[in-house]
C-alpha positions in Angstrom: -26.8 10.8 8.6 -26.4 14.3 9.6 -23.3 14.1 11.5 -20.7 11.3 11.6 -17.3 10.2 13.4 -14.0 10.8 12.1 -10.3 10.8 13.1 -9.5 14.6 12.9 -5.7 15.7 13.0 -5.4 19.3 14.2 -2.3 21.8 14.2 -1.7 24.2 17.0 -0.2 27.7 16.6 2.9 26.3 17.6 2.7 23.7 15.0 2.2 20.8 17.4 -0.2 18.2 16.2 -2.9 16.4 17.8 -5.5 13.6 17.1 -9.0 13.0 18.2 -12.3 11.1 17.1 -14.5 13.8 16.7 -18.3 14.6 15.5 -18.5 16.2 12.1 -21.4 17.5 10.1 -21.8 16.3 6.7 -21.9 19.8 5.5 -18.2 19.9 6.6 -17.3 17.4 3.7 -15.6 18.7 0.4 -17.1 18.8 -2.9 -17.6 15.8 -4.9 -20.3 13.9 -6.9 -20.3 10.9 -4.5 -21.2 10.6 -0.8 -20.2 7.1 0.4 -20.8 5.7 3.8 -17.4 4.1 4.5 -17.5 0.4 5.7 -14.0 -0.1 5.8 -10.5 1.6 5.2 -6.8 0.5 6.1 -3.6 2.2 7.4 -1.1 2.9 5.3 2.6 4.3 5.9 1.5 7.6 4.1 -1.7 7.8 6.7 0.8 7.6 9.6 2.7 10.4 7.9 -0.4 12.3 7.3 -1.4 11.8 10.8 1.6 13.2 12.5 1.6 16.4 10.0 4.3 15.3 7.4 4.1 18.4 4.9 5.1 16.1 1.9 1.6 14.4 2.5 -0.9 16.9 4.1 -0.2 20.6 4.3 -4.1 21.8 5.4 -5.6 21.0 8.7 -7.6 20.1 10.5 -7.6 17.1 8.4 -8.7 13.4 8.3 -6.5 10.7 7.0 -7.2 7.4 5.2 -5.7 7.2 1.7 -8.5 4.4 0.9 -12.2 3.5 1.5 -14.7 0.8 0.5 -18.3 1.4 1.4 -21.9 1.9 -0.1 -23.2 4.7 -2.1 -25.5 7.2 -0.4 -25.6 10.0 -3.1 -24.4 10.1 -6.6 -25.3 13.3 -8.3 -24.0 12.7 -11.8 -25.5 9.2 -12.2 -22.2 7.2 -12.4 -23.1 4.8 -9.5 -26.4 3.8 -8.1 -27.2 4.5 -4.8 -26.6 1.4 -2.6 -23.9 0.2 -4.9 -20.4 -0.9 -3.2 -17.5 1.1 -4.2 -13.7 1.2 -3.7 -11.8 4.6 -3.6 -7.9 4.6 -3.5 -5.3 7.2 -4.4 -5.9 10.4 -6.1 -6.0 13.1 -3.2 -7.9 11.0 -0.7 -6.6 11.2 2.6 -4.1 13.9 1.6 -5.8 17.1 1.1 -9.2 15.7 0.7 -10.7 14.5 4.1 -10.2 10.6 4.0 -11.6 7.1 4.9 -10.8 7.2 8.7 -14.4 8.6 9.1 -17.8 7.2 8.5 -18.6 9.3 5.5 -16.4 10.7 2.7 -17.5 12.6 -0.3 -15.0 12.4 -3.4 -15.3 12.9 -7.3 -17.0 10.1 -8.8 -14.1 9.7 -11.1 -11.9 8.2 -8.1 -14.2 5.2 -7.6 -14.5 1.9 -8.9 -17.3 -0.5 -8.4 -16.4 -3.8 -5.9 -15.7 -6.5 -8.3 -17.4 -9.6 -7.9 -15.3 -12.1 -5.5 -14.7 -9.1 -3.3 -16.5 -7.4 -0.6 -15.9 -4.0 1.0 -14.2 -5.7 3.8 -11.8 -7.7 1.7 -11.1 -5.1 -0.6 -9.7 -2.9 2.3 -7.9 -6.0 3.4 -5.8 -5.5 0.4 -6.3 -1.8 0.4 -3.9 0.6 -1.1 -1.1 -1.8 -0.2 -2.6 -4.9 -2.1 -3.3 -2.5 -5.1 0.4 -1.3 -5.0 1.7 -5.1 -4.7 -0.5 -6.1 -7.7 0.6 -3.2 -9.7 4.1 -4.2 -9.0 3.6 -7.9 -10.0 1.6 -6.7 -13.1 4.6 -4.7 -14.2 6.9 -7.6 -13.7 4.8 -9.8 -15.8 4.4 -7.2 -18.7 8.2 -7.3 -18.6 8.4 -11.3 -19.0 9.2 -12.1 -15.5 8.0 -15.8 -14.7 8.6 -18.4 -12.3 11.0 -20.2 -14.3 13.5 -17.5 -14.4 14.5 -17.7 -10.7 14.2 -16.3 -7.0 12.5 -12.9 -6.8 13.4 -10.8 -3.7 10.8 -8.8 -1.8 12.2 -6.1 0.6 10.2 -4.9 3.6 8.2 -8.0 3.5 6.5 -7.9 6.6 5.0 -4.4 5.6 1.5 -3.9 4.0 2.8 -3.9 0.2 5.6 -6.2 1.0 3.5 -9.0 2.7 0.7 -9.2 0.2 3.5 -9.0 -2.8 5.0 -12.1 -1.1 1.5 -13.8 -0.9 1.0 -13.0 -4.5 4.1 -14.2 -6.0 4.0 -17.4 -4.1 0.3 -17.8 -5.2 1.6 -17.7 -8.7 4.4 -20.3 -8.3 7.5 -18.0 -7.7 10.6 -18.6 -5.5 10.3 -15.7 -3.3 13.0 -14.4 -0.9 11.5 -12.3 1.9 14.1 -9.7 3.4 13.0 -7.9 6.6 14.6 -6.3 9.7 12.3 -8.4 11.8 13.7 -11.8 12.6 11.3 -12.8 14.7 8.9 -12.8 11.9 10.4 -15.6 9.6 7.7 -18.0 10.4 5.2 -15.6 9.3 6.8 -14.9 6.1 7.4 -18.6 5.4 3.6 -19.2 6.2 3.1 -16.6 3.3 4.9 -18.4 1.0 8.5 -17.4 1.3 10.9 -20.1 0.2 13.7 -18.2 2.3 14.0 -15.4 4.6 16.9 -13.1 4.8 18.2 -10.0 6.9 18.4 -6.5 5.6 22.4 -6.9 6.3 22.2 -9.8 3.9 20.7 -7.7 1.1 23.0 -4.6 1.7 26.5 -6.5 2.3 28.9 -5.1 -0.2 26.7 -2.5 -1.4 29.6 -0.2 -1.5 30.9 -2.3 -4.7 29.7 -1.1 -8.1 28.0 -4.7 -8.7 27.0 -7.6 -6.7 26.8 -11.0 -7.3 23.7 -11.6 -9.5 21.1 -13.4 -7.5 17.5 -11.7 -8.4 15.6 -12.7 -11.5 13.3 -9.6 -10.2 12.8 -7.4 -7.1 9.7 -5.8 -5.9 11.1 -2.9 -3.3 9.1 -1.6 -0.7 12.0 0.3 1.3 14.1 2.4 -1.1 17.3 3.6 -0.1 20.3 1.3 0.3 18.2 -1.6 0.0 17.0 -0.6 -3.3 20.6 0.4 -4.4 21.7 -3.2 -3.2 18.8 -5.0 -5.0 19.5 -3.5 -8.3 23.1 -4.3 -8.1 22.4 -8.0 -7.4 19.7 -8.4 -10.0 20.5 -10.9 -12.9 20.8 -10.1 -16.3 17.5 -8.9 -17.8 15.9 -8.9 -14.7 13.4 -5.9 -13.4 13.2 -4.1 -10.1 9.8 -2.3 -8.9 10.1 0.6 -6.8 7.1 1.6 -4.5 8.6 3.1 -1.0 10.7 5.3 0.7 10.3 4.5 4.1 14.2 3.8 4.6 15.1 7.0 2.2 13.7 8.8 -0.8 17.6 8.7 -2.3 19.1 6.3 -4.5 23.0 6.4 -4.4 23.8 4.2 -7.5 25.9 3.7 -10.7 25.0 2.9 -14.2 26.5 -0.3 -14.4 23.5 -2.5 -13.5 21.6 -0.9 -16.3 24.1 -0.9 -19.3 26.1 -3.8 -18.3 23.3 -6.4 -17.2 20.1 -4.8 -18.8 18.3 -4.3 -15.5 15.1 -2.4 -15.7 13.9 -0.1 -12.8 10.1 0.3 -13.0 8.5 3.1 -10.9 4.9 2.0 -9.4 2.2 4.7 -8.6 -1.0 3.9 -7.1 -2.0 7.7 -6.7 -2.6 8.8 -10.2 -2.7 5.3 -11.8 -5.3 5.3 -14.6 -9.0 3.9 -13.5 -8.6 1.0 -16.0 -5.5 -0.2 -14.7 -6.4 -0.4 -11.2 -9.8 -2.0 -12.6 -7.5 -4.8 -13.9 -5.5 -5.5 -10.8 -8.6 -5.3 -8.5 -10.3 -8.0 -11.1 -7.0 -10.1 -10.6 -7.0 -9.8 -6.8 -10.6 -10.9 -6.6 -9.8 -14.0 -8.7 -6.5 -15.4 -10.1 -4.5 -13.7 -7.6 -6.8 -14.0 -4.6 -4.5 -14.7 -1.4 -6.0 -17.5 0.6 -4.6 -16.3 3.8 -5.8 -12.7 3.8 -7.6 -12.8 6.8 -4.6 -14.1 8.9 -2.6 -11.0 7.5 -5.0 -8.5 9.1 -6.1 -7.2 12.6 -9.3 -5.4 12.4 -9.4 -2.0 14.6 -11.8 0.8 15.1 -11.2 4.6 14.9 -10.3 4.1 18.6 -7.5 1.8 17.8 -5.8 4.3 15.1 -3.4 5.9 17.9 -1.6 3.0 19.0 -1.4 1.6 15.4 0.0 4.7 13.9 2.8 5.1 16.8 3.6 1.3 16.1 3.8 1.6 12.2 6.1 5.0 12.5 8.2 2.5 15.2 8.5 0.1 12.7 6.8 -2.5 14.9 3.7 -3.4 12.8 3.7 -7.0 11.1 0.3 -7.4 10.0 -2.4 -5.2 7.8 -4.6 -2.6 9.9 -7.8 -3.0 8.6 -9.8 0.0 9.8 -13.7 -0.3 10.6 -15.0 3.3 11.2 -18.3 1.8 12.3 
């Protein structure tokens, strides 16, 4: 392949952003030991921000978003992967300043890649994608803090989103009693189908948030939203509980006092899927391929091509997506 198709975001002189599917030369790709034919990627919130010129994600244009990719190794100059092997790349700088997975080819450092584990394919690995990795890292962090199904209800905020829906399914698969919080009341049946024991509204979660503490409800929380939802969830976590934090779609700010931490011993656990060590990623991917495998993964995803990204990005930014978007650049 001397040329390949990619979604390209351009910035005009008057700082307007536009997107188009273009034909690119393989020589345009950045430096890296690993050349990969992308079989699948997925749409994440960070991709939508990059595609619309958010400077907190991407500053250099033209640019191809896509913070994850899975596909076939075409070249590997350092011998770390065999030609023809299948690999997963998530995080690091992919899709931020390094051209990402919304393309038929990517070139990256070999240190960013992991083999697709037994039990997954490139397609199923990107059904999980960065969202699934983040959800898995969240569950792993809770389990390392001693959280288990016997301790009570676990709240998942932003439950119809990519991370939230997979976190809900993972928790339900593990026998947890999961409460799904969402602003999309019409998605209650979908969330119940993923394993939620209860579905509550965002208003239910944040009610009384002006108080320093709320009635203790949650043994643990996986928060995918941030802002007021995260603050209220922490205030309502039971003694010794843990709260994971991985999102900022509501707000990056956290208005909170210390009472949940010093009176209830609540732990706030940050979840990073960008610079997370490869061995921890490897552990999560292995779990997703085996004991954490989500049985309804196919039902949680809609497959689109590069030409479907424009509408999907707009829907994601408008809060109207309720399924994972699996991207097939071919």
